N, C-alpha and C positions, 0 to 999 in steps of 0.2 A: 476481483471477487464480486459477485453479485450478492449484495447484503440481504435481499429478500429471500433468495433461494439457497444461498450458500454455495452456489456453483463457482468453481475455481477455473478460470480460463487461463491457459498458458500460451505464450508466443503469439500475441495478437497486437495489432496496431490500433491506437486510439481512433484513427480515422475509419476503422472498420465498424465502430459503434453506430448503429442506425440513429440518425439524427444529429451526429457530431457536427458541430458548426452550424446547426440549424436551431439552436436553443431548445433542443429536446432533452430528454433525460432517460436514465435507466430506472424503471420502477423499483422503489425500495433503496435506490442508491447503489454506489459501487465503491470499492476500496482497492488500493494497491497493497499487495502482500510482498514483503521483501524477505529473502533468505540470505543472511549475511554470515558466512562461515567465519568463525573467529579462530585465532591461534590458541590451541588447547594448552600450550605451555605457558601462557600468560594469564594473569588474573584480570578480569574486567574491573577497572577502577571507577568508571563513570560512563554514562550514556547521555548524549546531548542531541536534541532535535531542534533545528533552526529553520524557520521559514524566512526566506530572503525576499519574497515578493509581497507587496501590500494587498494584491488582489487575489490571493490564494488562501483558502481555508484549509488548515492542516490540523490533524488531530492524531494522537497516538492512542490506539484502542488497547494495545497490550504488547508485552514483550515476553517471550519465552526463551529461556536459556536451557539448552540440553547438553549435558556432558556426554561425550561419546568415548 
């Protein structure tokens, strides 16, 4: 997702980003949106986000749960 415009891009490769590996950037920044279907027969007890690399900045902007 391009944060400046709100454009959601699907099925792309990170290497398709202009300037990838050339220290360039996406104006306004970018984010990855995950859609994780849950088992509707179970209750969500907790949610944990773990960053396992020291050189990665990770943030959680929001979580939405939708009952279908």
